[in-house]
Short mmCIF file of the C-alpha atoms (twelve columns), coordinates in Angstrom:
data_MODEL
# 
_entry.id   MODEL 
# 
loop_
_atom_site.group_PDB 
_atom_site.id 
_atom_site.type_symbol 
_atom_site.label_atom_id 
_atom_site.label_alt_id 
_atom_site.label_comp_id 
_atom_site.label_asym_id 
_atom_site.label_seq_id 
_atom_site.Cartn_x 
_atom_site.Cartn_y 
_atom_site.Cartn_z 
_atom_site.pdbx_PDB_model_num 
ATOM 1   C CA . MET A 1   -0.020  -0.012  0.013  1 
ATOM 2   C CA . ARG A 2   1.198   3.458   -0.834 1 
ATOM 3   C CA . ARG A 3   -0.006  6.816   0.618  1 
ATOM 4   C CA . SER A 4   0.782   10.494  0.229  1 
ATOM 5   C CA . LEU A 5   0.834   12.489  3.228  1 
ATOM 6   C CA . SER A 6   -0.320  16.099  2.210  1 
ATOM 7   C CA . GLY A 7   2.105   15.575  -0.794 1 
ATOM 8   C CA . LEU A 8   5.119   16.049  1.402  1 
ATOM 9   C CA . ILE A 9   5.848   12.513  2.461  1 
ATOM 10  C CA . GLU A 10  5.081   9.326   0.444  1 
ATOM 11  C CA . LEU A 11  4.465   6.309   2.915  1 
ATOM 12  C CA . THR A 12  4.785   2.654   1.399  1 
ATOM 13  C CA . LEU A 13  3.720   -0.217  3.794  1 
ATOM 14  C CA . LEU A 14  5.474   -3.612  2.742  1 
ATOM 15  C CA . ASN A 15  5.603   -7.204  3.836  1 
ATOM 16  C CA . PRO A 16  2.740   -7.541  6.196  1 
ATOM 17  C CA . ARG A 17  2.971   -10.319 8.843  1 
ATOM 18  C CA . LEU A 18  -0.350  -11.278 10.241 1 
ATOM 19  C CA . ARG A 19  -1.047  -12.720 13.830 1 
ATOM 20  C CA . LEU A 20  -4.455  -14.004 15.084 1 
ATOM 21  C CA . LEU A 21  -5.464  -12.518 18.617 1 
ATOM 22  C CA . PRO A 22  -8.481  -14.569 19.247 1 
ATOM 23  C CA . GLU A 23  -8.681  -13.816 22.978 1 
ATOM 24  C CA . THR A 24  -9.501  -10.158 22.153 1 
ATOM 25  C CA . ASN A 25  -11.234 -10.946 18.706 1 
ATOM 26  C CA . ARG A 26  -8.485  -8.803  16.942 1 
ATOM 27  C CA . LEU A 27  -5.819  -9.253  14.263 1 
ATOM 28  C CA . GLY A 28  -2.235  -8.102  14.609 1 
ATOM 29  C CA . THR A 29  0.215   -7.010  11.744 1 
ATOM 30  C CA . GLN A 30  3.801   -6.357  11.718 1 
ATOM 31  C CA . ILE A 31  4.585   -4.066  8.722  1 
ATOM 32  C CA . ASP A 32  7.749   -2.682  6.931  1 
ATOM 33  C CA . LEU A 33  7.753   0.991   6.254  1 
ATOM 34  C CA . SER A 34  9.385   2.883   3.716  1 
ATOM 35  C CA . ALA A 35  8.962   6.881   4.018  1 
ATOM 36  C CA . ALA A 36  10.062  9.124   1.224  1 
ATOM 37  C CA . GLU A 37  10.265  12.786  1.873  1 
ATOM 38  C CA . LYS A 38  9.598   14.835  -1.196 1 
ATOM 39  C CA . ILE A 39  11.359  18.116  -0.825 1 
ATOM 40  C CA . MET A 40  14.811  16.712  0.063  1 
ATOM 41  C CA . GLY A 41  14.339  13.185  -1.673 1 
ATOM 42  C CA . THR A 42  15.379  11.433  1.710  1 
ATOM 43  C CA . ARG A 43  14.160  8.143   2.410  1 
ATOM 44  C CA . TYR A 44  13.728  6.255   5.798  1 
ATOM 45  C CA . ALA A 45  13.270  2.519   6.445  1 
ATOM 46  C CA . GLY A 46  11.090  1.664   9.394  1 
ATOM 47  C CA . ALA A 47  8.554   -0.772  10.897 1 
ATOM 48  C CA . MET A 48  5.182   -0.625  12.688 1 
ATOM 49  C CA . ASP A 49  3.402   -3.089  15.046 1 
ATOM 50  C CA . LEU A 50  -0.473  -2.804  15.267 1 
ATOM 51  C CA . ASP A 51  -3.557  -4.573  16.142 1 
ATOM 52  C CA . TYR A 52  -7.128  -3.903  15.195 1 
ATOM 53  C CA . GLY A 53  -10.749 -5.271  15.194 1 
ATOM 54  C CA . ILE A 54  -12.528 -6.255  11.984 1 
ATOM 55  C CA . ARG A 55  -16.019 -5.412  10.657 1 
ATOM 56  C CA . PHE A 56  -18.262 -6.565  7.969  1 
ATOM 57  C CA . ASP A 57  -19.900 -3.639  5.835  1 
ATOM 58  C CA . ALA A 58  -23.030 -5.357  4.439  1 
ATOM 59  C CA . LYS A 59  -23.581 -2.421  2.176  1 
ATOM 60  C CA . ASP A 60  -20.280 -3.110  0.138  1 
ATOM 61  C CA . GLY A 61  -19.616 -6.580  1.168  1 
ATOM 62  C CA . ARG A 62  -16.266 -5.498  2.425  1 
ATOM 63  C CA . ILE A 63  -14.220 -6.787  5.681  1 
ATOM 64  C CA . ARG A 64  -12.676 -3.406  7.179  1 
ATOM 65  C CA . MET A 65  -10.048 -2.683  9.924  1 
ATOM 66  C CA . ALA A 66  -11.724 -1.033  12.896 1 
ATOM 67  C CA . ASP A 67  -10.352 0.291   16.121 1 
ATOM 68  C CA . VAL A 68  -6.774  0.394   14.783 1 
ATOM 69  C CA . HIS A 69  -4.042  0.608   17.690 1 
ATOM 70  C CA . VAL A 70  -0.598  1.425   16.661 1 
ATOM 71  C CA . ALA A 71  1.848   -0.075  19.313 1 
ATOM 72  C CA . LYS A 72  4.979   1.144   17.724 1 
ATOM 73  C CA . VAL A 73  6.391   2.836   14.853 1 
ATOM 74  C CA . ASP A 74  10.032  2.722   14.479 1 
ATOM 75  C CA . PHE A 75  12.141  4.770   11.952 1 
ATOM 76  C CA . PRO A 76  15.701  4.176   13.361 1 
ATOM 77  C CA . ALA A 77  17.611  6.309   10.722 1 
ATOM 78  C CA . VAL A 78  15.605  9.414   11.159 1 
ATOM 79  C CA . PRO A 79  17.858  12.102  12.962 1 
ATOM 80  C CA . GLY A 80  17.598  12.044  16.766 1 
ATOM 81  C CA . GLU A 81  16.381  15.551  16.863 1 
ATOM 82  C CA . TYR A 82  13.200  14.348  14.827 1 
ATOM 83  C CA . GLN A 83  12.738  11.158  16.759 1 
ATOM 84  C CA . PRO A 84  10.397  12.656  19.704 1 
ATOM 85  C CA . LEU A 85  8.301   14.045  16.696 1 
ATOM 86  C CA . PHE A 86  7.934   10.711  15.067 1 
ATOM 87  C CA . THR A 87  7.288   9.018   18.525 1 
ATOM 88  C CA . ARG A 88  4.379   11.327  19.408 1 
ATOM 89  C CA . ASN A 89  2.680   11.774  16.197 1 
ATOM 90  C CA . ALA A 90  3.386   8.862   13.907 1 
ATOM 91  C CA . PRO A 91  1.166   6.168   15.712 1 
ATOM 92  C CA . ARG A 92  -2.006  8.359   15.768 1 
ATOM 93  C CA . LEU A 93  -1.419  9.301   12.201 1 
ATOM 94  C CA . ALA A 94  -1.035  5.715   11.198 1 
ATOM 95  C CA . GLU A 95  -4.300  4.995   13.122 1 
ATOM 96  C CA . GLN A 96  -6.092  7.611   11.257 1 
ATOM 97  C CA . LEU A 97  -4.898  6.388   7.921  1 
ATOM 98  C CA . LEU A 98  -5.596  2.852   8.576  1 
ATOM 99  C CA . ASP A 99  -8.898  2.812   10.359 1 
ATOM 100 C CA . GLY A 100 -11.591 1.588   7.799  1 
ATOM 101 C CA . MET A 101 -9.140  0.178   5.294  1 
ATOM 102 C CA . VAL A 102 -10.656 -2.786  3.375  1 
ATOM 103 C CA . LEU A 103 -8.813  -5.987  4.043  1 
ATOM 104 C CA . HIS A 104 -11.057 -8.203  1.919  1 
ATOM 105 C CA . GLU A 105 -14.193 -7.801  -0.571 1 
ATOM 106 C CA . ILE A 106 -16.710 -10.615 -0.533 1 
ATOM 107 C CA . LYS A 107 -17.657 -10.893 -4.376 1 
ATOM 108 C CA . PRO A 108 -21.276 -9.818  -4.874 1 
ATOM 109 C CA . GLU A 109 -22.064 -13.240 -6.603 1 
ATOM 110 C CA . GLN A 110 -20.964 -14.893 -3.290 1 
ATOM 111 C CA . LEU A 111 -23.160 -12.775 -1.299 1 
ATOM 112 C CA . ALA A 112 -26.008 -13.097 -3.802 1 
ATOM 113 C CA . MET A 113 -25.687 -16.884 -3.452 1 
ATOM 114 C CA . VAL A 114 -25.699 -16.592 0.579  1 
ATOM 115 C CA . ASN A 115 -28.664 -14.159 0.238  1 
ATOM 116 C CA . GLY A 116 -30.407 -16.683 -2.228 1 
ATOM 117 C CA . LEU A 117 -30.208 -19.499 0.197  1 
ATOM 118 C CA . GLY A 118 -31.875 -17.380 2.854  1 
ATOM 119 C CA . PHE A 119 -28.836 -16.224 5.083  1 
ATOM 120 C CA . ARG A 120 -27.001 -13.033 5.496  1 
ATOM 121 C CA . VAL A 121 -23.596 -12.364 6.905  1 
ATOM 122 C CA . GLY A 122 -23.470 -11.781 10.842 1 
ATOM 123 C CA . GLU A 123 -20.349 -11.438 12.769 1 
ATOM 124 C CA . VAL A 124 -16.706 -11.981 11.633 1 
ATOM 125 C CA . ARG A 125 -14.630 -13.372 14.414 1 
ATOM 126 C CA . VAL A 126 -11.116 -14.217 14.956 1 
ATOM 127 C CA . THR A 127 -10.330 -17.720 15.923 1 
ATOM 128 C CA . ARG A 128 -7.028  -19.808 16.504 1 
ATOM 129 C CA . GLU A 129 -7.719  -21.384 13.072 1 
ATOM 130 C CA . GLY A 130 -8.395  -17.986 11.099 1 
ATOM 131 C CA . LEU A 131 -11.542 -15.951 10.551 1 
ATOM 132 C CA . ARG A 132 -14.958 -17.298 11.131 1 
ATOM 133 C CA . VAL A 133 -17.831 -15.658 9.208  1 
ATOM 134 C CA . GLU A 134 -21.160 -16.188 10.803 1 
ATOM 135 C CA . LEU A 135 -24.198 -16.874 8.478  1 
ATOM 136 C CA . LEU A 136 -27.563 -16.035 9.894  1 
ATOM 137 C CA . PRO A 137 -31.087 -16.893 8.747  1 
ATOM 138 C CA . VAL A 138 -32.854 -13.941 7.288  1 
ATOM 139 C CA . LEU A 139 -36.429 -13.851 8.697  1 
ATOM 140 C CA . GLY A 140 -39.001 -14.280 6.054  1 
ATOM 141 C CA . GLY A 141 -36.065 -15.745 3.531  1 
ATOM 142 C CA . PRO A 142 -36.614 -18.353 1.087  1 
# 
């Protein structure tokens, strides 16, 4: 994923490593980062560790990140005088950027098939084995 921050910094997220956190119904991810500062052309490599809930949006059939919490953002090569600024602001900025991000889209034909059988998608839960998508009967369905 690549995002531009006010046209001044281009942030690239690479190599996500996923963790299942079933005890809190959340997912955890460690991500490598690359930040390119546009004015001077400086690049910094870093890493981020975060966890988040997931929610299913029935309107568009997408599973999205929810309640994103960034535990740590680390850019070791950033000059020392800027480290406090990164430490203080980078986690909150990352949380704002990632909250609501689409993780997966259920194809319309898959949703139509489920609906045609008289079900709808309910809760999506994190288990030890992966994600569990609950199918609930539609009252008055076929």
